[in-house]
TORKOL-4160 file (C-alpha; in steps of 0.2 Angstrom, whole numbers, padded with zeros to 4 digits, m for minus):
343
<pt num="1" X="m0298" Y="m0120" Z="m0052"/>
<pt num="2" X="m0300" Y="m0109" Z="m0038"/>
<pt num="3" X="m0306" Y="m0117" Z="m0020"/>
<pt num="4" X="m0320" Y="m0108" Z="m0013"/>
<pt num="5" X="m0314" Y="m0100" Z="0005"/>
<pt num="6" X="m0326" Y="m0104" Z="0019"/>
<pt num="7" X="m0331" Y="m0090" Z="0034"/>
<pt num="8" X="m0324" Y="m0098" Z="0051"/>
<pt num="9" X="m0340" Y="m0093" Z="0060"/>
<pt num="10" X="m0354" Y="m0105" Z="0063"/>
<pt num="11" X="m0370" Y="m0098" Z="0070"/>
<pt num="12" X="m0389" Y="m0103" Z="0071"/>
<pt num="13" X="m0405" Y="m0096" Z="0069"/>
<pt num="14" X="m0420" Y="m0089" Z="0081"/>
<pt num="15" X="m0436" Y="m0100" Z="0070"/>
<pt num="16" X="m0442" Y="m0108" Z="0057"/>
<pt num="17" X="m0439" Y="m0093" Z="0043"/>
<pt num="18" X="m0425" Y="m0083" Z="0040"/>
<pt num="19" X="m0428" Y="m0064" Z="0046"/>
<pt num="20" X="m0420" Y="m0050" Z="0037"/>
<pt num="21" X="m0406" Y="m0049" Z="0049"/>
<pt num="22" X="m0401" Y="m0066" Z="0046"/>
<pt num="23" X="m0403" Y="m0065" Z="0029"/>
<pt num="24" X="m0390" Y="m0052" Z="0029"/>
<pt num="25" X="m0379" Y="m0061" Z="0041"/>
<pt num="26" X="m0378" Y="m0076" Z="0031"/>
<pt num="27" X="m0371" Y="m0064" Z="0016"/>
<pt num="28" X="m0357" Y="m0059" Z="0025"/>
<pt num="29" X="m0339" Y="m0070" Z="0020"/>
<pt num="30" X="m0336" Y="m0072" Z="0038"/>
<pt num="31" X="m0350" Y="m0083" Z="0040"/>
<pt num="32" X="m0347" Y="m0101" Z="0036"/>
<pt num="33" X="m0360" Y="m0112" Z="0043"/>
<pt num="34" X="m0378" Y="m0114" Z="0049"/>
<pt num="35" X="m0382" Y="m0125" Z="0062"/>
<pt num="36" X="m0401" Y="m0130" Z="0066"/>
<pt num="37" X="m0409" Y="m0136" Z="0083"/>
<pt num="38" X="m0427" Y="m0142" Z="0086"/>
<pt num="39" X="m0433" Y="m0125" Z="0087"/>
<pt num="40" X="m0431" Y="m0123" Z="0067"/>
<pt num="41" X="m0441" Y="m0137" Z="0060"/>
<pt num="42" X="m0458" Y="m0141" Z="0060"/>
<pt num="43" X="m0459" Y="m0152" Z="0045"/>
<pt num="44" X="m0447" Y="m0160" Z="0034"/>
<pt num="45" X="m0454" Y="m0148" Z="0021"/>
<pt num="46" X="m0451" Y="m0134" Z="0030"/>
<pt num="47" X="m0435" Y="m0138" Z="0034"/>
<pt num="48" X="m0431" Y="m0142" Z="0016"/>
<pt num="49" X="m0438" Y="m0124" Z="0013"/>
<pt num="50" X="m0428" Y="m0116" Z="0026"/>
<pt num="51" X="m0412" Y="m0124" Z="0020"/>
<pt num="52" X="m0415" Y="m0119" Z="0002"/>
<pt num="53" X="m0419" Y="m0100" Z="0009"/>
<pt num="54" X="m0402" Y="m0101" Z="0018"/>
<pt num="55" X="m0391" Y="m0108" Z="0003"/>
<pt num="56" X="m0399" Y="m0093" Z="m0008"/>
<pt num="57" X="m0390" Y="m0081" Z="0004"/>
<pt num="58" X="m0371" Y="m0088" Z="0001"/>
<pt num="59" X="m0366" Y="m0104" Z="m0009"/>
<pt num="60" X="m0351" Y="m0105" Z="0004"/>
<pt num="61" X="m0360" Y="m0112" Z="0019"/>
<pt num="62" X="m0360" Y="m0128" Z="0028"/>
<pt num="63" X="m0376" Y="m0134" Z="0036"/>
<pt num="64" X="m0377" Y="m0145" Z="0052"/>
<pt num="65" X="m0386" Y="m0152" Z="0065"/>
<pt num="66" X="m0386" Y="m0163" Z="0081"/>
<pt num="67" X="m0394" Y="m0178" Z="0076"/>
<pt num="68" X="m0385" Y="m0192" Z="0087"/>
<pt num="69" X="m0400" Y="m0202" Z="0091"/>
<pt num="70" X="m0407" Y="m0205" Z="0107"/>
<pt num="71" X="m0407" Y="m0188" Z="0119"/>
<pt num="72" X="m0400" Y="m0178" Z="0105"/>
<pt num="73" X="m0411" Y="m0177" Z="0089"/>
<pt num="74" X="m0414" Y="m0160" Z="0083"/>
<pt num="75" X="m0424" Y="m0168" Z="0070"/>
<pt num="76" X="m0442" Y="m0179" Z="0076"/>
<pt num="77" X="m0457" Y="m0175" Z="0067"/>
<pt num="78" X="m0456" Y="m0183" Z="0050"/>
<pt num="79" X="m0438" Y="m0192" Z="0054"/>
<pt num="80" X="m0435" Y="m0210" Z="0060"/>
<pt num="81" X="m0432" Y="m0210" Z="0079"/>
<pt num="82" X="m0416" Y="m0217" Z="0083"/>
<pt num="83" X="m0408" Y="m0225" Z="0097"/>
<pt num="84" X="m0397" Y="m0219" Z="0109"/>
<pt num="85" X="m0379" Y="m0225" Z="0104"/>
<pt num="86" X="m0378" Y="m0234" Z="0121"/>
<pt num="87" X="m0390" Y="m0246" Z="0113"/>
<pt num="88" X="m0379" Y="m0251" Z="0099"/>
<pt num="89" X="m0364" Y="m0253" Z="0110"/>
<pt num="90" X="m0375" Y="m0266" Z="0120"/>
<pt num="91" X="m0382" Y="m0274" Z="0104"/>
<pt num="92" X="m0362" Y="m0276" Z="0099"/>
<pt num="93" X="m0358" Y="m0284" Z="0115"/>
<pt num="94" X="m0373" Y="m0296" Z="0113"/>
<pt num="95" X="m0370" Y="m0302" Z="0095"/>
<pt num="96" X="m0354" Y="m0293" Z="0086"/>
<pt num="97" X="m0359" Y="m0296" Z="0071"/>
<pt num="98" X="m0376" Y="m0291" Z="0072"/>
<pt num="99" X="m0370" Y="m0276" Z="0082"/>
<pt num="100" X="m0361" Y="m0269" Z="0068"/>
<pt num="101" X="m0372" Y="m0272" Z="0055"/>
<pt num="102" X="m0385" Y="m0262" Z="0064"/>
<pt num="103" X="m0373" Y="m0248" Z="0067"/>
<pt num="104" X="m0368" Y="m0246" Z="0050"/>
<pt num="105" X="m0387" Y="m0246" Z="0044"/>
<pt num="106" X="m0391" Y="m0234" Z="0058"/>
<pt num="107" X="m0376" Y="m0224" Z="0053"/>
<pt num="108" X="m0382" Y="m0224" Z="0035"/>
<pt num="109" X="m0401" Y="m0219" Z="0037"/>
<pt num="110" X="m0397" Y="m0205" Z="0051"/>
<pt num="111" X="m0384" Y="m0196" Z="0037"/>
<pt num="112" X="m0397" Y="m0201" Z="0023"/>
<pt num="113" X="m0411" Y="m0192" Z="0031"/>
<pt num="114" X="m0401" Y="m0177" Z="0034"/>
<pt num="115" X="m0393" Y="m0174" Z="0016"/>
<pt num="116" X="m0411" Y="m0179" Z="0011"/>
<pt num="117" X="m0417" Y="m0160" Z="0019"/>
<pt num="118" X="m0402" Y="m0152" Z="0010"/>
<pt num="119" X="m0390" Y="m0151" Z="0026"/>
<pt num="120" X="m0372" Y="m0157" Z="0024"/>
<pt num="121" X="m0366" Y="m0163" Z="0044"/>
<pt num="122" X="m0373" Y="m0170" Z="0059"/>
<pt num="123" X="m0361" Y="m0166" Z="0072"/>
<pt num="124" X="m0358" Y="m0187" Z="0077"/>
<pt num="125" X="m0353" Y="m0199" Z="0082"/>
<pt num="126" X="m0350" Y="m0195" Z="0103"/>
<pt num="127" X="m0332" Y="m0203" Z="0103"/>
<pt num="128" X="m0333" Y="m0201" Z="0122"/>
<pt num="129" X="m0330" Y="m0218" Z="0133"/>
<pt num="130" X="m0344" Y="m0217" Z="0147"/>
<pt num="131" X="m0359" Y="m0225" Z="0152"/>
<pt num="132" X="m0367" Y="m0216" Z="0167"/>
<pt num="133" X="m0353" Y="m0207" Z="0172"/>
<pt num="134" X="m0356" Y="m0190" Z="0166"/>
<pt num="135" X="m0372" Y="m0181" Z="0166"/>
<pt num="136" X="m0371" Y="m0175" Z="0150"/>
<pt num="137" X="m0365" Y="m0190" Z="0141"/>
<pt num="138" X="m0370" Y="m0206" Z="0146"/>
<pt num="139" X="m0380" Y="m0215" Z="0136"/>
<pt num="140" X="m0375" Y="m0204" Z="0121"/>
<pt num="141" X="m0358" Y="m0214" Z="0121"/>
<pt num="142" X="m0359" Y="m0231" Z="0115"/>
<pt num="143" X="m0349" Y="m0239" Z="0128"/>
<pt num="144" X="m0338" Y="m0238" Z="0144"/>
<pt num="145" X="m0326" Y="m0248" Z="0135"/>
<pt num="146" X="m0315" Y="m0240" Z="0122"/>
<pt num="147" X="m0312" Y="m0254" Z="0112"/>
<pt num="148" X="m0332" Y="m0256" Z="0110"/>
<pt num="149" X="m0334" Y="m0237" Z="0106"/>
<pt num="150" X="m0320" Y="m0239" Z="0092"/>
<pt num="151" X="m0327" Y="m0255" Z="0084"/>
<pt num="152" X="m0346" Y="m0249" Z="0085"/>
<pt num="153" X="m0343" Y="m0229" Z="0082"/>
<pt num="154" X="m0332" Y="m0235" Z="0066"/>
<pt num="155" X="m0347" Y="m0244" Z="0058"/>
<pt num="156" X="m0356" Y="m0231" Z="0062"/>
<pt num="157" X="m0346" Y="m0218" Z="0052"/>
<pt num="158" X="m0342" Y="m0231" Z="0038"/>
<pt num="159" X="m0363" Y="m0231" Z="0037"/>
<pt num="160" X="m0363" Y="m0211" Z="0036"/>
<pt num="161" X="m0349" Y="m0211" Z="0023"/>
<pt num="162" X="m0361" Y="m0223" Z="0013"/>
<pt num="163" X="m0374" Y="m0210" Z="0013"/>
<pt num="164" X="m0361" Y="m0196" Z="0006"/>
<pt num="165" X="m0359" Y="m0188" Z="0025"/>
<pt num="166" X="m0341" Y="m0184" Z="0035"/>
<pt num="167" X="m0341" Y="m0190" Z="0051"/>
<pt num="168" X="m0337" Y="m0177" Z="0066"/>
<pt num="169" X="m0330" Y="m0185" Z="0082"/>
<pt num="170" X="m0333" Y="m0177" Z="0099"/>
<pt num="171" X="m0329" Y="m0171" Z="0110"/>
<pt num="172" X="m0310" Y="m0173" Z="0111"/>
<pt num="173" X="m0299" Y="m0179" Z="0120"/>
<pt num="174" X="m0312" Y="m0187" Z="0130"/>
<pt num="175" X="m0328" Y="m0179" Z="0142"/>
<pt num="176" X="m0335" Y="m0197" Z="0149"/>
<pt num="177" X="m0324" Y="m0197" Z="0165"/>
<pt num="178" X="m0335" Y="m0182" Z="0175"/>
<pt num="179" X="m0350" Y="m0177" Z="0179"/>
<pt num="180" X="m0350" Y="m0160" Z="0178"/>
<pt num="181" X="m0361" Y="m0152" Z="0161"/>
<pt num="182" X="m0351" Y="m0139" Z="0152"/>
<pt num="183" X="m0366" Y="m0133" Z="0146"/>
<pt num="184" X="m0370" Y="m0126" Z="0164"/>
<pt num="185" X="m0352" Y="m0126" Z="0172"/>
<pt num="186" X="m0333" Y="m0126" Z="0166"/>
<pt num="187" X="m0328" Y="m0145" Z="0170"/>
<pt num="188" X="m0309" Y="m0148" Z="0176"/>
<pt num="189" X="m0304" Y="m0166" Z="0175"/>
<pt num="190" X="m0288" Y="m0171" Z="0187"/>
<pt num="191" X="m0284" Y="m0187" Z="0178"/>
<pt num="192" X="m0264" Y="m0189" Z="0171"/>
<pt num="193" X="m0261" Y="m0189" Z="0154"/>
<pt num="194" X="m0257" Y="m0209" Z="0155"/>
<pt num="195" X="m0274" Y="m0213" Z="0161"/>
<pt num="196" X="m0282" Y="m0202" Z="0147"/>
<pt num="197" X="m0269" Y="m0207" Z="0135"/>
<pt num="198" X="m0275" Y="m0227" Z="0139"/>
<pt num="199" X="m0293" Y="m0224" Z="0137"/>
<pt num="200" X="m0301" Y="m0208" Z="0133"/>
<pt num="201" X="m0290" Y="m0203" Z="0118"/>
<pt num="202" X="m0290" Y="m0222" Z="0111"/>
<pt num="203" X="m0307" Y="m0218" Z="0101"/>
<pt num="204" X="m0299" Y="m0202" Z="0093"/>
<pt num="205" X="m0283" Y="m0210" Z="0088"/>
<pt num="206" X="m0289" Y="m0227" Z="0080"/>
<pt num="207" X="m0304" Y="m0218" Z="0070"/>
<pt num="208" X="m0293" Y="m0200" Z="0067"/>
<pt num="209" X="m0291" Y="m0208" Z="0050"/>
<pt num="210" X="m0308" Y="m0210" Z="0043"/>
<pt num="211" X="m0315" Y="m0193" Z="0053"/>
<pt num="212" X="m0318" Y="m0176" Z="0043"/>
<pt num="213" X="m0320" Y="m0166" Z="0058"/>
<pt num="214" X="m0317" Y="m0166" Z="0078"/>
<pt num="215" X="m0325" Y="m0156" Z="0091"/>
<pt num="216" X="m0315" Y="m0152" Z="0107"/>
<pt num="217" X="m0321" Y="m0153" Z="0124"/>
<pt num="218" X="m0322" Y="m0138" Z="0135"/>
<pt num="219" X="m0314" Y="m0147" Z="0150"/>
<pt num="220" X="m0297" Y="m0141" Z="0159"/>
<pt num="221" X="m0285" Y="m0154" Z="0162"/>
<pt num="222" X="m0273" Y="m0147" Z="0173"/>
<pt num="223" X="m0261" Y="m0161" Z="0177"/>
<pt num="224" X="m0259" Y="m0159" Z="0158"/>
<pt num="225" X="m0261" Y="m0142" Z="0152"/>
<pt num="226" X="m0268" Y="m0125" Z="0160"/>
<pt num="227" X="m0281" Y="m0121" Z="0146"/>
<pt num="228" X="m0297" Y="m0127" Z="0143"/>
<pt num="229" X="m0295" Y="m0141" Z="0127"/>
<pt num="230" X="m0304" Y="m0132" Z="0114"/>
<pt num="231" X="m0291" Y="m0114" Z="0118"/>
<pt num="232" X="m0275" Y="m0125" Z="0120"/>
<pt num="233" X="m0262" Y="m0126" Z="0107"/>
<pt num="234" X="m0255" Y="m0142" Z="0117"/>
<pt num="235" X="m0272" Y="m0152" Z="0115"/>
<pt num="236" X="m0276" Y="m0146" Z="0097"/>
<pt num="237" X="m0258" Y="m0145" Z="0089"/>
<pt num="238" X="m0247" Y="m0154" Z="0098"/>
<pt num="239" X="m0257" Y="m0169" Z="0102"/>
<pt num="240" X="m0272" Y="m0170" Z="0089"/>
<pt num="241" X="m0263" Y="m0165" Z="0073"/>
<pt num="242" X="m0244" Y="m0169" Z="0077"/>
<pt num="243" X="m0247" Y="m0185" Z="0089"/>
<pt num="244" X="m0262" Y="m0191" Z="0082"/>
<pt num="245" X="m0260" Y="m0185" Z="0066"/>
<pt num="246" X="m0277" Y="m0177" Z="0061"/>
<pt num="247" X="m0278" Y="m0168" Z="0044"/>
<pt num="248" X="m0298" Y="m0163" Z="0047"/>
<pt num="249" X="m0310" Y="m0149" Z="0052"/>
<pt num="250" X="m0306" Y="m0142" Z="0070"/>
<pt num="251" X="m0323" Y="m0135" Z="0076"/>
<pt num="252" X="m0325" Y="m0128" Z="0092"/>
<pt num="253" X="m0339" Y="m0133" Z="0103"/>
<pt num="254" X="m0351" Y="m0118" Z="0106"/>
<pt num="255" X="m0341" Y="m0103" Z="0114"/>
<pt num="256" X="m0359" Y="m0099" Z="0122"/>
<pt num="257" X="m0360" Y="m0114" Z="0134"/>
<pt num="258" X="m0352" Y="m0109" Z="0152"/>
<pt num="259" X="m0340" Y="m0122" Z="0150"/>
<pt num="260" X="m0330" Y="m0109" Z="0137"/>
<pt num="261" X="m0333" Y="m0093" Z="0150"/>
<pt num="262" X="m0315" Y="m0097" Z="0156"/>
<pt num="263" X="m0307" Y="m0090" Z="0141"/>
<pt num="264" X="m0317" Y="m0073" Z="0145"/>
<pt num="265" X="m0328" Y="m0062" Z="0134"/>
<pt num="266" X="m0335" Y="m0069" Z="0114"/>
<pt num="267" X="m0321" Y="m0058" Z="0107"/>
<pt num="268" X="m0308" Y="m0068" Z="0119"/>
<pt num="269" X="m0316" Y="m0084" Z="0117"/>
<pt num="270" X="m0315" Y="m0083" Z="0098"/>
<pt num="271" X="m0297" Y="m0078" Z="0097"/>
<pt num="272" X="m0290" Y="m0090" Z="0108"/>
<pt num="273" X="m0300" Y="m0103" Z="0099"/>
<pt num="274" X="m0291" Y="m0099" Z="0082"/>
<pt num="275" X="m0275" Y="m0097" Z="0089"/>
<pt num="276" X="m0275" Y="m0113" Z="0098"/>
<pt num="277" X="m0282" Y="m0121" Z="0081"/>
<pt num="278" X="m0299" Y="m0122" Z="0077"/>
<pt num="279" X="m0305" Y="m0120" Z="0059"/>
<pt num="280" X="m0322" Y="m0115" Z="0064"/>
<pt num="281" X="m0331" Y="m0108" Z="0079"/>
<pt num="282" X="m0347" Y="m0109" Z="0085"/>
<pt num="283" X="m0359" Y="m0097" Z="0093"/>
<pt num="284" X="m0377" Y="m0103" Z="0097"/>
<pt num="285" X="m0390" Y="m0098" Z="0107"/>
<pt num="286" X="m0384" Y="m0080" Z="0108"/>
<pt num="287" X="m0385" Y="m0069" Z="0094"/>
<pt num="288" X="m0377" Y="m0054" Z="0104"/>
<pt num="289" X="m0362" Y="m0065" Z="0105"/>
<pt num="290" X="m0362" Y="m0071" Z="0086"/>
<pt num="291" X="m0362" Y="m0051" Z="0082"/>
<pt num="292" X="m0347" Y="m0049" Z="0093"/>
<pt num="293" X="m0337" Y="m0061" Z="0086"/>
<pt num="294" X="m0343" Y="m0056" Z="0067"/>
<pt num="295" X="m0337" Y="m0040" Z="0071"/>
<pt num="296" X="m0321" Y="m0046" Z="0077"/>
<pt num="297" X="m0319" Y="m0059" Z="0064"/>
<pt num="298" X="m0323" Y="m0043" Z="0051"/>
<pt num="299" X="m0310" Y="m0030" Z="0060"/>
<pt num="300" X="m0295" Y="m0043" Z="0059"/>
<pt num="301" X="m0301" Y="m0047" Z="0042"/>
<pt num="302" X="m0298" Y="m0066" Z="0045"/>
<pt num="303" X="m0296" Y="m0075" Z="0031"/>
<pt num="304" X="m0307" Y="m0089" Z="0025"/>
<pt num="305" X="m0303" Y="m0108" Z="0025"/>
<pt num="306" X="m0302" Y="m0118" Z="0009"/>
<pt num="307" X="m0302" Y="m0135" Z="0020"/>
<pt num="308" X="m0319" Y="m0132" Z="0026"/>
<pt num="309" X="m0327" Y="m0135" Z="0008"/>
<pt num="310" X="m0321" Y="m0154" Z="0011"/>
<pt num="311" X="m0337" Y="m0158" Z="0025"/>
<pt num="312" X="m0349" Y="m0155" Z="0011"/>
<pt num="313" X="m0361" Y="m0168" Z="0009"/>
<pt num="314" X="m0354" Y="m0178" Z="m0005"/>
<pt num="315" X="m0370" Y="m0183" Z="m0014"/>
<pt num="316" X="m0388" Y="m0179" Z="m0013"/>
<pt num="317" X="m0403" Y="m0189" Z="m0012"/>
<pt num="318" X="m0423" Y="m0183" Z="m0012"/>
<pt num="319" X="m0435" Y="m0191" Z="0002"/>
<pt num="320" X="m0445" Y="m0200" Z="m0011"/>
<pt num="321" X="m0427" Y="m0211" Z="m0017"/>
<pt num="322" X="m0423" Y="m0213" Z="0000"/>
<pt num="323" X="m0440" Y="m0220" Z="0007"/>
<pt num="324" X="m0441" Y="m0231" Z="m0007"/>
<pt num="325" X="m0423" Y="m0239" Z="m0005"/>
<pt num="326" X="m0426" Y="m0256" Z="0003"/>
<pt num="327" X="m0411" Y="m0253" Z="0016"/>
<pt num="328" X="m0422" Y="m0236" Z="0023"/>
<pt num="329" X="m0437" Y="m0248" Z="0025"/>
<pt num="330" X="m0425" Y="m0263" Z="0033"/>
<pt num="331" X="m0417" Y="m0251" Z="0044"/>
<pt num="332" X="m0431" Y="m0240" Z="0051"/>
<pt num="333" X="m0441" Y="m0258" Z="0055"/>
<pt num="334" X="m0426" Y="m0263" Z="0065"/>
<pt num="335" X="m0424" Y="m0247" Z="0075"/>
<pt num="336" X="m0442" Y="m0247" Z="0079"/>
<pt num="337" X="m0440" Y="m0264" Z="0086"/>
<pt num="338" X="m0423" Y="m0259" Z="0095"/>
<pt num="339" X="m0432" Y="m0244" Z="0102"/>
<pt num="340" X="m0448" Y="m0253" Z="0106"/>
<pt num="341" X="m0441" Y="m0268" Z="0115"/>
<pt num="342" X="m0422" Y="m0265" Z="0117"/>
<pt num="343" X="m0418" Y="m0280" Z="0107"/>
């Protein structure tokens, strides 16, 4: 049986319905995914209809969202308010058994709600080691202690898997040690490799075997390699593939972020990311950039990737089935209490 080939470009949409131009884009075999943002949702019913419309354009598309919890939760209206992952890490430190149980249930609930809308993945969890150093990570991280990140993230991932979703760890090899926001500038981390290995890399090393995807950071570590991680063969091939042994999908972080501009124009960024080892590249919030990358992929006749199919949701559930599950009701009650009181 022939395995489907998925295009290498993931792009975003303008609004709550497809435009005619977007319908045409999604039929292009070089487009392999769509990521939804808060601007694309008005209600659960509307996003389900939008997903069905996207799927009608092509059967070979990965549908994604950033539904981490806390500050980064794109789907809000009609969805459970998810806590920041730091709250789960704090609960684990107070009561390890209860913390791990809650993390598993939270991962399951997050993934279940996303899958119930017809999507495949949420780009989660954050595996950065941080508490209050990074301006962009902070409470998105489980903890500033790598052993806590590993324990709680593992439980969260197991919950995602129970729902039928593959986990994507980010931001390799770790974004938690510098203040700079890679959405706004090109961060530089001057630490030596030994420090990165000892602290930041540990969650990726320990959890790589249960991750289906990994997203590298737009950070340069000049003491280690001159290239920003997402454009670096050293980081993606030598460290991630060979040393750590990761066999899943490598997603670029958004190539429209300022941290990616070190690689040049969109065509140059796409070429460098793919040559470094990214399986799928993201271009968001810049339609002209996405068009430029698509033209480049068409020009070089970029071959699709079979492996990307492994990131599709492994089971389906509708909202009525989900909300009738005792586990759903119990978990939403626990999370409401955690959000309201912090306990």
